[in-house]
Structure formats: C-alpha cells, structure tokens
N, C-alpha and C positions, 0 to 999 in steps of 0.2 A: 732656688735663694733668693732670698727677696734682702737687699746691701741696701738701710734707709739712715743716714744719721741725723738725731735730730741737735740741738745747738749748741749742746754740749757735748757731743763727739762721739757719744756712745752709739757703735753701730748696732745694728738689727740684724746679725748673720744666722742665716741657718732658724728662720723667722719661723715658734711654735706659740699658737695662740694659747690663751690661759684654759680657752676650754677649744674642745676640737672640735666642737658643734656649729661654736659663731668666732668671731673676731669683732670685739668689743670696741668701738669705735664712736668716739664725742667728736663735735669740733663746735666752735665759737657759731653762732651764728650773729644775723642785724640784731640792733637795736632800732626799732621802728617810731624813727622819730622826724626821720628826712630820709630822700632817697637814697639807696645804695648808691654810693662813690665805684668809681672801675679800680680803686685799690682797694676793698672790701670784698669788689667782686672777681679779683685777684685773688683772695681769700679762697674766696667758696671753688675757684676753680681750680683751686691747687687739692680742695676734700674731693672734688668730682675724681681727678682722673688716678688721686687714690684711692678711693674705692673701686671704679673701673679696675687698676693694676691687680688690685687684690684680687677682685672677683677673678679676671683675667687668668691669674696663677692658682686657680679653683681654694679661696681662701673663704669659706663661708662670711660673712660680714653683716652686722648690725651696727647701721649707723645712726646716730642720735642727733640731731643740730636743735641747738636753743633756738625761741624766740623772745628777743628782751622787750616786752613790753611793760615796764616798771621796774623801778632800783636805780637805772642806770646813771648817776648827778653827773651834770656838765663837767666838773672838774676829777672826775673818774678815780677821786681819792676822799670821795663823799665830802664835798665843797659841791655848793652851789643849790639849785632846782636839779628836781626831774626831769632829763633829757624830752621824755614823753610830754610831761605836763606843762613845761616849759613853752615848747614847740605848738599844743594844743591849744594853751591861752592865745599865744600867738595868731593863732590863724581862727579864733573866734569858735572853735568845736570842742566835742568833750576827749580827755585821753584815750577810751574806748574805740571813738570812732577814729583818731587817727591811726592809734596804732592796729585798728582791723583795714583801715584801708591802704595802708604804707606796706602791711603785710599781702594782701593782695596783689599788688605792685613789686613786693620781694619774688613771690611766686612765679609771677610771668616772666620775669628776668631770669629765673632759673631755667623755663620752659625755652625763652629765646637764645640762650647760652647752651643750651643741647648740658646744663647741667642737671643729674639723675635726683629726684626725690628721693631726702631722706625715709628710711626705715619710720624711724618717730621726731615728727616738731615740734617739739612740745613749749609751750609756752610759759612764760613766768607765772602770770596769772591764775593757770588753771593749776599750780601748785605749790599756793603759799601752806597749805596745812605741811606740806611735805619740808619747806625751809622753816619752817617755827618750829619742826619737831627737832631737824638739825640744830639750830640756836639752843634747844632744851641740852640736846645731850654734850654740847659744849659746856652749858653753862652747869650743867651737874657734874662735870672734870675739872672746874675751876679755870676754864679758857675764855671767861667772859668779864666785864664790868658795865656798870649804867652808868651813864651820866645824864646832861639834861637834853641832849637831843635823842638817844637811842641807847641800841646795848652793842660793846663795841667786843673784837677779837684781841685778844690782850697777844700783842707778837716775842714780846719777852718769856712767855708763859713753854715757847713753840721752842726747843732747842735746834731742831736743824731750821728754821724762816731762813732764806734766801739761800737754799742751797740748787733749788731752779735756775736763779741767775746767777750764780755764782759768788753773791755779794754775802757776810757775813752781816747780823743785825744792825751792827755797829755804823758799817758801809755805807746799810743803805738808809739808814737814820741820818746819817750826816752828810746825805748827800740827797735829804730829800726838801723841798720843797718850804717853806714857814707855814707852819701848821695853822689854817683859818679855827680852828676848835683849841682852843689850851687847855681845856679837861683832859686831852686825851693824854693815857701815859705814856706812848711813845710815838714818835712820827709816825710810825709804820704801821699802827693798832689801824683797825678800820672797821669799817660799821658791817653789823649783821643785821637790825635791825633798826629803821629809822622813827622817829615818834613824829605825828603829825603835829604840826602846827596848831598850838590851843585856840588861834581867833581862825584857822581857816579847817574851810572842810576840802579834802580833794578828794576827787573822781575817784582814786583809786588809792585804797584804804583798807584795811582790817583789822577784828578786834586780837590782841595777842595774850599774851600769860602777862606780857609789860606794858599794855596802854595799846591803844587804834595808832596803826602806822602801817609801813611796807618794810617788804624783805630791801638791805642792799644789795647792793649789783654784783658780789660773788659768790652769794650764797645759794643763788638760783643753779647756779650750773655745779658745783657739788649734790645738792639734791637730787637734781633732776639724772643729772649721769649712775647717781646710786638707783634710782627705783629703777631707772630702762637696762642698766647693764650690770649692775652690783658695783663693787669695788674689792680689791681693783679689778681694773678692764687693759686692754690694750694701748689701745693708742689715744693720744689727745691732740688736737691739729688747732689752731691759730695763727695768726699774726705774729710777726717776734717785737709790735709793740705792747703783743697781753705780757711777754714774758716777767716782767719786774715787777709789774702790777698784780694785774689779774689772775693769773694762772698762778704767783709766786701765792697770793692768797687765797686762793681756790685750793691749792696743794695743801697750804695749812690747814686749813676749816676740816679738811675731809680727816686729815689722816691725824689729828689732833681727837676729833672724834673718835674715831674706828681703832687707829692703833697699826693701821695697812696703808700700802701707797695708792694713792688714787690709780694712777694707770703705771705701765710698767715704762711706755714712750710718750717723749715730748716731740710732736713734729712743729716747726713753724716754718711759714713762708715771709722771703724778706718784701720791703715795700714794693712799690711803685710810688717812680718820681713823675711828673709831669717837667718835659723840657729840663731835665737836672735837678728841678728842686722840690722839694718836698712836698704834697698834695694837699690840701685844705682849703678849706673857706675862708681863711682869712690873705690867702696867696692867688684867691681868684678861678682857682685852677680844679677845686672839687667833682669835675666833670662827673656827669652821671650814665648810665647806656641810654635814656634818652637822649642826652647830647650829639652820643654814637649816632643813633638812628634820625635823629635831626639833620644832621650832616652829610645824608644818603649810604653810611655804612650798615653792613649785616653785623648786625651783634658778634656774627661766628666769625667776624674776620679779628674782633675785639680776642675772638678765642685762641683763633691760630697763633696771634700777636703774642698769647700767653706764653703758651705753647713751646714758640720759640725763645725763651727763655727759662735758665734753668731757676726752679720755685726759689732755691736759698740765696737768688742772687740778686740783686735789685734791677728793676724794667722801668725803665726810662722811656715812658709814654710821650708821644709826639702824633700830631698826626702826618707829618708826613710818613713815619713810621706805621701807620693803621691805612694807610694808603699800600704802601708797601705787601701788607700782610693781606688787603684785598687781592690784591692782584694776585698774591701765591696761591691764596683761595681759588677763587677764580680759576686759572689756571689749572688746579688740581680738578674740580670740577669739570671742565672742560675734558680733560683727560678724560673721568670718571665717565662719563657721556657715550664716552667711546669704547666701553667694554663691557663684555657681558655681564649678563649676572650668574654669578657661581659661586654656589656656601659648601663645598666642598675642599678646604683647605688646613692643612698641618700649619700648627705656630709657627710663625718666621722664626727663628733662632737670635738672629743678631735684634730685632724687633724687639722681644721679650730679655734678652739681656738687656737692652737698652733702658727699660723700663726698671728689670734689678736692681742696675745701678743707682739706687738713690733718685728714680724718678726720672729718668733723665729722657723729659721729651724732648730736648731739643733734637739728641740721637737719633730718640724716636720717628721723628717727624724724616729727619734725614738718610732714614731706613726705608718709610715708603716713597720717598723722592726715585731712592737706588734702584727700587723694586719698578716703579713705573717707565725709568727710564733704560731699563735689560733687556737682554733680550730673548726672558721667557714667552709665552704666550698670552695675550690675551685675558682667555679662562682662567690662566693660573695668576697674572695680576689683578683681574677681579675677584678673585677670591680672596686671594692674600688685603688687596683696600678693604672689600668687608670686614675682613679678620684683625685687622688693624686698626679700622676706624671704632672699633668695639672700643677701646682702648683711648681714642683722638677725639671722638665724640664731636666729627666736623658733617657730621650729616652725611656725607657719599653715600651712604643708602637709597637717599632720597632724591639722586638723580645719576647712580648707574645704573647703564643700562640704558637710560631713559631718552632718545634722541627725541630732539624738542623741532614742529613746523616752522618754518622760517614763512614768514609774511611775505607777499611776494613785493611790496612796497620796500620795504628793509633790502630782501634782498637786489631791490632794484638800485638803489642810494650806493651798497655797495661796491657794486659792479660799476658804479658811475665813480667812485671815489677809485678804486683798483683803474679806472682809464686815467683820472686824473694826474694818480703816482708816476704810472708808465709815462706821460709826458711834464713830470717834472713839477705839477703846478701844487702846490705844497700846501697853498693856504686855501684853493679849494680844497685837497684830498682833508686838510683839518678840522674844513667846517663840515664837511658831509660825514666825519666822524664823529663831532658833537650832535649833530644833530639826530642820527644814527643813536646816540648813548642816552637821548634826552625822551625816545622811543622807548626806552626799556632793552638795548643789544648794546652786545659787545663785537666789535670788529676785531681779529687778531689776525695779519699779515702771514701768511708764508711763501716761499720761494715762486718765482717768477708769476710775481702778481695774483697769483690765488690767494684764498684767502678762508677764516672761519668766521663762522655768527652764533654767537651762545646768547642765552637771554640775563641780561646784568645780574639777576636773582634767582 
C-alpha cells in the first residue's frame, strides 16, 4: 500500500495506476538559463526517490521530465524577457548554445547526485508543433483571445480555475500583482503564444497561425505530457512554488482543451532555505552544485542531507549541516566497506513501510542505521544495505565489501598521531590529522588507541 499525500491533503491509498502497464509520471525539469540551484536539486532528488520507491514497490514507471529552453519569462507571469534569451544576450552567445551547454551541466549534476535518468527528457524547442496544435484546440473551443503581444488563455472561461491552489478566480485576481499588460482581460490570464517584437529577430522563434513568435511557458508541459503519457496520467510533481501559477495554468489549459483531468495526483516538495532565509540571487545565496564541490564536499552528502528531511517540510541548508551530512555519509561508507557483498535479501518491512508512508526518507535512513547497528550477521547486513540503497541512492554498492590498501606513509602518520594522543599532545595530534586529511584520508579513533583509516572520497 502506497500512502502519499498531495498539497491538498488527498491521500493516495491503495494506489492503482490508470494503466496497469505503467505509472505515468511527469515532473517539472530545469529552465536552462543558469546553473541549477540547490533548491532546484532538492526537487529533482524528490522526483528520483519517488521513482525509485514506485519501482521498489513493483510499479512500472514511465517518467517524463521536461527541459524548458524557451518561453519561461523573467516574471513567471508573462512579464519581461525570455529567461534563456536574456541570459544568452548577457553572455554574448546564442540562446541555443546557452541552453545546450546548461542542459549538459544539468545531466552531469544528475549523475553526480545519482539521480536516475528519466525515460524521456523532452525539450520545449523540439515540440513546437505540439504546442501550436494545443493552442489551436483551445482557440477552437473559445478559451483564447488575441492582444498585441500574443495569444492568451481566458481564465474567466474556465469555471474550475483555482482548484489546484484552493483559490477562487476572484481571490487569485485580487491577490495578483498589478498586471504589466493592460490589454489582458483578467490579471490571471496567461500567454499561450507570444509574438516576436516587430523590430527584433530572436534566436528562437517559429511561424504559427497567429504570427511569428514562441510558446508561453505553461503550454509546453501540457503538450509534452499529453504526447508521452496521454491524458490523464497518474502523478504530476514539482515544487510548491509551481502550484499557484505554473501548475494551475497547466491544469486549466489541458482540461479546457480535452475536458478530462490532466493528472490524478499532484505531489509538491517544499522549499529549501539557506540559513533560515529564502534562497535567491538577490539574497546572494543561490548556491549550486559547483559551490558544493568547490568547498570540497561530495555531491552525495547533499543527497544525504535532503533524505534527512521529509519532502513536504522546509529544508534549512547550512554549510555546517552539510558537514554533518558528510560525516554521516563517510561513516556509512566506512561500515559498508567492511561488509561482504551478498545480493540475496528479502525486503526490509520497516524500510518499505517508511517509504509507503508518504516517502518518509528520514525514517528510511533511520532503519538503515538500525540494521547496521543490529546483531544480525554481516552477510545479512550487506544484503539489506544493498537492497535499501536501491531507493536511497547513496552509491553504497560502489564501496561495499571493497577494502582499501592504506599507503605506508598514511599509516605511519596515523600511528604517530595515536602516540601523540596517548601523550595528550593534542596540538600535535590535530596537526597530524589535518595532514592526513590533506592527503585524502580520514582517521577515526577507536578504543585503546586503535584507529580506522578510510579514503576521504
């Protein structure tokens, strides 16, 4: 039994896919205009754990994640410039080169964090015709209107607009920012197709029945999810920041076009904060995976940190917290190296129950540690750890059972340090520890002056 709750509190009890041959899962991917932030990576890690869990529970999954390489405007509500085009102009390169380069960085980051590759990673620019066809469908049903800068969706024509966020149309309109475009009929109306400025040639623009231009941000997800998963599909994921605008608009245009639900369940992960504050460029704390690596941390330590907080709770990122996650991960790797490789293990009931209970990864981690501290044989521990790491994704299969040859120089320094500790010469002991760590090794003290040596990475 899988028990997952979305942001509206609806439970996924005794989950049965719409199609027994697959679970259709669509997750919002990156907008490739800048390197992905840690807040974004938290969302993608949540997607990964959900997919791994579904597969662990024997559900076949068809996972689609989009690449937004056009149409996402700076203001998120059809204001300002296209994010990719603006950043490309700042760098003096083409939008195409920027998008492809950052897409490659994103894929490398996925690998560094052990995020599984989605079954399909469609780009918005590869699906322009599907987006045009969807706008034409909406137009034929009377949901669109044209103004000077594009084709817009009329939210007043869609009776259930606001149902995902729980806000009625009038409430959303009252709370909306003053619209930049006075031609819009309603503040909540959104662009389906934007016209290219008459005096400007864009890197990314296409002919359409309404004139040369480019798609709005929201239409890509509706078009691509329908192409690869059909409508409705089972689960749609994204961050809580997508609920009020992007997902609300996505759901409205899809359901208006085809008069059926877009997705059965919507699952959203909470924000990542930095030192208790929101993450953002204006705050100077929009950290990326490169920042983590530059400070000497293993990306998997960030994965471990995310697993330690439930996806529906805010995660407060600090460098001290990442240091703690690093130590925990290294301890886990040290223990795993001493375990034999055994591949036969029945599912661990408490571990599976933790995952079934709304992807309770903190509890799942605790179960792994309980297993390692238990009195069962090392063979059983090794098998169980390999089994659990199929979901946790910490790469323990790469270290389990692999003893490491310690260089003579490292062992000599460690023994010298042990003597210094015995003489209570703490300054010398600390200096030797630092020297050992700079040489890529980690020393862990045990009883009676004994110690363990393991590689730092």
